[in-house]
C-alpha positions, -999 to +999 in steps of 0.1 A: -406-127+089-430-112+114-459-129+131-484-106+114-473-114+079-500-121+054-498-128+017-506-098-004-502-089-041-479-060-033-451-084-024-450-094-060-438-059-071-400-067-068-405-100-087-424-082-115-399-053-116-370-078-120-388-097-147-397-065-167-361-053-164-351-087-177-375-083-206-356-052-217-323-070-214-337-099-234-347-077-263-312-061-263-297-096-267-323-106-294-312-076-314-275-080-306-269-117-299-239-126-278-210-145-293-208-182-284-198-187-247-191-220-230-205-217-195-217-253-192-193-283-190-212-305-215-219-294-251-253-299-265-258-327-290-260-357-268-290-368-247-269-367-216-256-332-220-286-313-205-287-338-176-250-333-169-252-296-171-282-295-147-263-317-122-233-295-125-252-264-117-270-280-087-237-293-073-220-259-078-249-241-060-251-266-032-213-263-026-216-225-026-245-226-001-226-250+021-194-228+021-214-197+031-232-216+059-199-229+073-184-193+072-215-179+089-213-205+115-177-197+122-186-160+121-159-151+096-176-120+084-146-105+066-142-135+045-179-136+037-178-099+028-148-104+005-164-133-013-197-115-018-180-083-029-158-102-054-188-121-068-211-091-071-184-069-086-175-094-112-212-100-121-219-063-123-188-056-145-196-085-168-233-075-172-223-038-177-200-048-206-225-072-221-255-048-222-236-016-229-219-034-258-254-043-271-265-007-267-234+009-284-237-016-313-262+010-326-235+037-324-202+019-332-182+051-332-189+055-295-181+019-284-148+030-269-170+042-240-181+006-231-152-002-207-150+031-189-188+032-185-188-004-173-163+004-147-183+035-136-215+015-133-197-012-113-184+013-089-219+029-085-233-006-080-208-015-053-214+018-035-251+011-037-248-024-023-223-018+004-226+019+014-261+031+008-294+024+025-315-007+022-340+008-004-312+015-029-295-018-021-327-037-027-333-020-060-298-029-072-303-065-062-337-066-081-321-053-112-290-075-110-313-105-107-332-096-139-300-089-159-280-119-147-309-143-153-313-131-189-275-134-194-277-171-184-307-177-207-286-163-236-255-184-230-271-217-218-288-239-244-326-241-239-328-278-231-300-275-204-317-244-190-350-262-186-334-291-168-313-268-146-344-250-135-362-282-128-333-296-108-329-264-089-366-264-080-363-299-066-330-291-048-345-259-033-370-280-014-342-301+002-319-271+008-346-251+026-359-279+049-328-301+053-298-283+038-277-251+042-302-226+026-328-231+054-301-228+081-288-196+065-324-182+063-330-190+100-298-172+110-308-142+088-304-135+051-294-100+060-260-113+070-254-120+032-257-083+022-262-081-016-272-118-020-308-111-008-333-083-008-361-074+017-394-060+008-417-051+037-419-083+057-404-107+031-368-116+024-358-134-008-325-146-021-309-131-052-309-166-067-347-167-069-348-136-090-320-148-112-337-180-120-371-165-126-356-142-151-335-170-166-368-189-171-387-161-189-355-151-209-351-187-221-388-189-231-386-157-251-352-164-267-362-199-277-397-193-290-393-157-301-429-149-293-445-127-266-474-151-259-452-178-243-433-152-224-464-135-210-479-168-199-446-178-184-444-145-165-480-149-152-471-184-141-441-171-121-463-144-105-490-169-096-464-193-083-448-165-063-481-157-047-487-193-038-453-193-022-463-163-001-494-181+010-473-211+021-448-186+037-477-172+057-484-206+071-449-220+075-427-190+081-401-203+056-407-219+022-386-225-009-390-198-036-384-218-067-408-248-070-442-231-076-429-203-098-406-226-119-433-253-124-460-229-133-437-206-154-422-235-174-455-253-179-473-221-189-446-210-213-441-243-230-479-250-234-484-215-247-457-221-273-479-248-289-504-221-298-479-199-316 
């Protein structure tokens, strides 16, 4: 952040770009649904399952943030780089396979290209993140956030996804002001290359983009209607702008609470009119 920062609508461009890319990914998965995948420890069917899944995700993210903070504090840059490279490479390869498989489902005779093209895209992604300039890297992070969020929305049941988002919004407040996220932000998110993006004077974590896209993806996949999706997207953008206003005043502010609250409320309420 700089002292002259002021909230402007232009700062919403990366968020909107990520969400619109996620919209395209969502329609791919609507047309070509993913096979069942178990990414949550508790299966839906009991009242406690969404609660357990939400707690699981929050604990997992809290532990990850704590580990990165400790590594940053000890200045173990090689270990940090290795962990980030492994995580981003795995995510890129997974998403490439998922979305290319959905695309080539329309041309089954060419589906043998999915794996080699996925590897090629992953190599290009890694080069973009770790070798090219900041503009190319930021674009890659924005697209990754949109695609990864939609993947989560497709494999996590709706009730669990909603509680995960709510729990994360609450945790984000604690993590920024009292936990490892705020300490990492103060030391500079640019040290976690690939896990954040910068646009003009604003730095935002990849996780924010992932969960925004997970929110809109969950709304569209569950209600299968554009109205709740559009209202949810508007809610996220309005919440993001409110976050920028608070950022202007405080210098640091959690990125999830306003967008998640307004996005969820808007999407669910709009679904009642469908």
